[in-house]
N, C-alpha and C positions, 0 to 999 in steps of 0.2 A: 611738736604738733601745735599749730595755731588753732584759735577758737573756731575759725571758719570751717575747717575740716570736721571738727567734733560736732558742730551744729548740723552739718550736712548728713552725718551718719546717725544722728539721734533718732531712734525709733524706726530706722530703715530695716526692713525685713530681708535678711541675707541668709541664704542657704550655703553652707560649706560642704563640698563633696569630698569625703575621704578623711579618715582619721590618721593620716600619715605624717611624715616629717614636715610637710608644708601645711597640712590641714589644721593641725592643733595650734601652731603659732597664729595662723590666719584667724581662727575662731577667737583666740584670746585677744588679738589686736582689735578685731571688729567689736567684740563685746566691750572692750575698754573704751572704744569710741562712742558707745551708747547704742550700737545696733542691736536689733533683736535677732539672735543668731540660732539657727537650727543646723546641726551637723547630721548628714545622712551617710551611712556606711554600709557597704555590702556585707562585711563580715560581722559575726556576733560571737567572738571567742573571748577567752578569759582576758587577754591583753586589751582587746577593744573595750570590754566592760570596765576595766580599770581606768583606761583613758577617758571613757565617757563619764565616770564618776568624778574625775578631776575637773572636767569641763562643766558638769552640771552644778558643781559647787560654786562656779563663777556665774551661774545664771544662764548657761547655754543649754538649749534643748538638744538631746542626741537621740537619733533613731537608728538603732542597729538592725542589721539584716534586711534593710530596705533602702537600697541606693537607687531605686528605679523611679520612685514616685516623687513628683514635684510638690513640696509642701505648699499648702494654700497660702496665698498672700505674698509669695516670694517675689522680691523686686530685683534681686541680683543673685547669681550663683558664683561662688569662688571655688574653683575645682583644683584638686591635686593634679599635677601635670600628667600623671600616668593614666588618668581616666580617658578611655577612648572616645573620640567624637561621636561614634554611632550609638552610644549608650541611650537607653530610653529616656533617662532624665533630661538629656540635652535636646532630644526631639520634643519633649513636652515643653521645655523652656523656649525653644524656637517658636512653637505654636502659640505660646502665651506672650511672646515678645519680650522675654526676660533675657538680658545680656549675660554672657558667661565670661568670667575672667579667670586667669590663673593667679597664683600667688605673686608671680613676677609682675603681672599687670597691676595687681593691688599695690605692690610696693612702689611701682612707678607713679601711680595716681596719688599716693600718700606722701611723696617726696615734698620737702619744704621748698620755698622759693630759691634758697641758696644751696640746694642739694649738689653733691658731687656729681660731675659728669661720669658716664659709663663708657668704658672701653670694652667692647663685647666680643666674645669668641664663640663660634659654633663650628661644627664639622662632624663627620662620621667618627674620626679618630684624632687623638692628640689634643682634645679640648683642655683637659685638666692640666696636662703638662704645660701647654702654651700659656694658660692663664696664670699658672704659678710662676713661670718664667717672667711673664709680664709684670706681675706684682713684685718680683725680686728686682727687676730693672727700675720700676717706679720708686721702690724704697731706696735703691742705690742713688737715685736722683734727689733724695731727701724729701720725697712726697709722702704724705700720710695716705696709706692705701690698704686694701685687703683684697684677697681672692675670694669671691662670693658667688652665689647662684647655685649651680648644680653641684658645687663642692663647698666645703668649709662652712662659713657663716651663711645663713639664709639671707636672701636679698632683703626680706622684710626686716630682719634683725639689724642689718647694716644700715638701712634707711631710717629706722625708727629708734635705734639704740642711742646711748649716751655719747658714744665716740663720734667725732666729726672727721671726715675724710676730705682730702683734696680731689681724689679721683678713685674710682672703683674698677677693678679688673673682674669682669663678670662672665662666667661660663653659662651659656644657655643651650639647653638641649632642644631638639626639634619639638618635643612635647611642650616645653615651656614657651617656645616661640609661637606655637600654634594658638595658645591661649593668651598671648600678649600683644594685641593689635596696636596699642598706643606707644609702645616703647620706642624711643628715638635715641640711639647711642651717639656719642661724640664721634666715634669711629668704630667700625665693626669688621670682623674677619670671618670668612668661611674657609676653613683649612683644606677641606676635601669633601667629596661626595661619593658615596658608594651605597649600593642597596643595603638598607638596614631598617629595622622597625617597620617594614612594609605592611605587616599584619595590622599595625596601629594606624598608619596613614592611609592605607588603601592602595597606594600606587607610588612609584618612584617620582612621578610628577608632583604629587601632593607633598611628598617628603621634601623634595627640593624646594618647593614653593615656601614651605614652613621655614626651612633653613634660610632662604633668601630674605625673610622678614627682618633679619638682623641688619640689613643695609638700609631699610626704610628710614628716611629722615636723617641719615648720617650727615654730619656737618663738615668734617675735614677729610676723612679717607675711608674708602671701601677697599679693604685688603683682600686680595684673591690669590689663588694658586695658579701660576702660569702653566703648570703641568696638568691642570685639571680644568678643562674648558668649561665644564658645567658651572664652576664657581665664577668665572668671568661672565658667563651668560646671565647669572643672577645679578651681577653688578649692572649690566646693561639694562636690565628690566626694572631696577630699583628707582624709586622716586626719592631723590636726595635733595639736600639744600644746595642752593647755588654756590658754586665754588668748590664743592666736594669733589675729590679726585679719586680715580681708580688707581690703586697701587698694587703691583704684582710682586710676588716673591718667587724666586727660582733657585734651584741648586746649581744653575749655570751662571755665566757672566750676565749681570743685569743690564737691561736697556734703560733708557730714560724712564723715570717714574716707577722704577723697580728696585728691590733689594735682592742681592744674590751673592755668589761666591766667586772670588778670583784668587787663584793660587793660594788656597788655604785661608783666605781672609773674607769675613762677612762684610759686604760693601753696600752702602746706601747711595742710590742715584735718584732718590725720590724727594728727600727732604734736604736738599742742598741748593745753594745758589747756582744758577746756570747748569741744570741737570743734564743738558745736552753734552756738556764737556767735562763736568766735574763729578767726582765721587768722594764719599767719606768712608774711611775705614772705621768699622764699628768694633770688631772683635776678631779673634782667630777661631778657626774651626775647633782647635784644641780647647778653647774655653767652654765648648758645649759638651756636656757629659750626660749620656754617652754620645759620641760623635757619629751615631748611625745616621744615614741619609734623612730618614723621616724626622729625626729629632733636630737635625740642622734646619729642616723646613719649619718645624715648630718655633725654633729660636728666631728665624727670620720673620715669621709672622708676628711674634711677640715684639721684636725690635721695631717692626713697621708701625704697630699700634702705639708703642712708646714714643717713637719719633713723631708720629702724627700729633701727639700731645705736647711735643716740644722738648722732649728729654734729650740732653746732650749725649754725644757718642760715647764718652767715657763711662757714663752710667749704664749703657747697654753692655759694655764689656764687664764692668764690675758686677752688674746684676746677674749675668750669665755665669760668671765665675762663682758667685755666692749660692747659686741655685743647686739644690740637691733633689733629684727626682724621687717620686714616691716609690715604695717597694713594688716589686712585680712588674716593673716596666723596663724591659731589657736590662735587668740588674745582673751584674757579674757575681756569681755565687762563689766559685772557687776554680782553681786549676788542679786537676788530678792527672798525673802521668802525662803531662804535656797536652791534655785536652781541657778546653775551657767550657764551663757549665754556666749557662745563661738562663735566667728566669724571666720570661715575658708572659706570665700567666694572664696579664691584663689583655693580651691579644685574643679577645673573645669572639672576633669575627674574622672573615678571610682577608678583608682589607688591611686590618691591623697586623695580622700574621704575615701577610705578603711583604709589608714594609720591614718587618723584623727579619724575615728570611733574606731580604736584600742586603742586610748589613754584614753578612758573613760569607766567606768564600767556600767553605767546605763544612757541611752541616749534617749531624744526625738529629733528625726532627722528631720531637715528641709531640703528638697532636691527637685531637679527638675530644669528645664530650657531647654536648647537645648542639646540633647543627643549626637550629632555629630556621630551618628552611633553606639554608645556604647550599650552594653547589661548589665543588672543589676542582673542577677541570682547569679553570684559569690559573689558580694559584699554583697548582702542581706543574702545569705546562711552563709557567714562567720560572719556577724555582728548581725544576728538574736538574739543570746543570750543576747546581750547588749541593745537591743531596748525596751524601755518602750512604745514608740509610734512613729508615723511618721506623718509629715505634708508636703503635696506635693503641689508644685507650678509649674507654667511654662508650656510651650508648650508640652513637652514630658513626663509629669508626669505619664501618663497612663502606660508607660513602667516600671516605678518603682513600681507603684501600683500592676501591674500584677506579678512582681517578688516577691513582699511582699506576695501576695495571695498564691503564689506557695511555698515559703520557710519560711514564718513567718506568717501563717494565724491567729495566736493568737494576733499579734501586732495590736493595734487599729490604724487606718489610717484616717486622715482628708484630703480630696481631695478638694483643693480650685480651683474653676473654673475660678475665675477672674484673669486676667493677666495684670491689670494695676499696676503701681508701689505701690499703696496703699495696694496691696495684702500682702506685707511683714508685715505690722502692724497686719493684721488679722492672718497671719501665726504665729507670735510671741504670740498673744493672745491665739490662739488655743493650741500652744505648752505649754504655761503656765498652761492651763487647764489640760493637760495630765500629766504634770510633778509632781513629789513628792520631798520633801526635800531630798537633797543629789544627785539628778539627774543633768545631764548636758543637756541643750538645745543647740544643735549643728547645726549651719548652715554650712553644708558641701555638697554643692548641687550636686556634681558629674556630673555637666552639665555646659555648657557655659551660659552666662547671657544675651546675646543680644536680646532674645525674649522680655524681660521686662525692662532691664537696659542697659545703655550705655556700661558698662563694669563691671567686678567683683568688682572693687572698689566701684562703685555706689551701687551695690547690698549689699555689706558689710556695707556701710554707712547707707543704709535704715534699715538694721537689727539692727545696733547699736542705731539708732534713735528710733526705735520701742521699744527696750529694755529700753532705757532711759525714754520713756513715761510710760512704766510699772512701773519703779522704782518711778517715780514722783507720780503716782496714787496709789502706794502701801500703 
């Protein structure tokens, strides 16, 4: 940090909204810069009080149980990304002319003059995997980098920490983008758009507009999904620097200014000399693990951003080969009696589950949980030809059962009423009964997990444990 920034913040009255994973670092950073910091938080539980005590020891004022009132004298609000825009605190801020930033905006404003450029990724699904693939590719090119933002290291820590980076692979959620009006990435990608978090954004249009902010001010490439016209529309609407190009990725053969797939090879026709005629081989489809269609799309998006930064083709191949996906993302657990068991517990919405279902030919589908307002007609209609059977669990399983009755009445369905965590073992046993050799038993719930499990990780762990019990008893 240079002295200019410290002087700017000295004595500035800043309110931090939320005691979460972003709020606490923001409060500490701002206090360290000399700001007068007040943290407001809706909750007032034991954990909040412990966090408050830690901050108060640093000279931060903390108001628990009152996240609605704007503290007197506030000159800036730094909010946790999850706080909804319609909260009374923000209405009060708007009336008083007080700006509201997220932690990502704060990090962007605190960057030094020689800060690493950002290669930024958003989308309804696939963000984390794509950013991790991108970081792996950048590392394979010998660059100092990290996967930051909505995953791993917070952007604030990456920007202000001791370590220096050449370039950052940044995952940004729609929430973070909403509160980050000044961020200008070197290059950005929107992987896909499907209805999600509409309760937060208010409408699909508002959700898409926040995703589209990732393209604002891009210097080299706006990367979009050829199969998802909404992403291309966002590129058209973006205000970018002169010379910035639209670069598409597709699972088909690429046209000029696109990356795609030709006969099992990932191919670049965007970052090559004479792209009308030439193409550059980057990697083989078999270098992408797992080689499910949506994961190949993730790899192409990561490759496009890396190539926009000037990474050589060999580093794309080496980076994809070195990449290991996180747990619970179409992870192969075991084969039992000729049936493959796959854990995609991370498929917490219909868009993610639909991509997962498209990766296999004959499936016994384990689905259900908290629907979060989703409907299931489209996913069932598209996936019906692949379904050998379905086992339904969780609070909102009736919604999926009704969609199956409408669009796939011939598919046998087991509806499990029990909602204790032991239900997963029974679900796996029922799925085994329905499956035939060559089938895939796929946990792709299309729902959130909190009705039965702490999170999607615990749900995936329960599935894997149940499969191991099958294998032990086989």
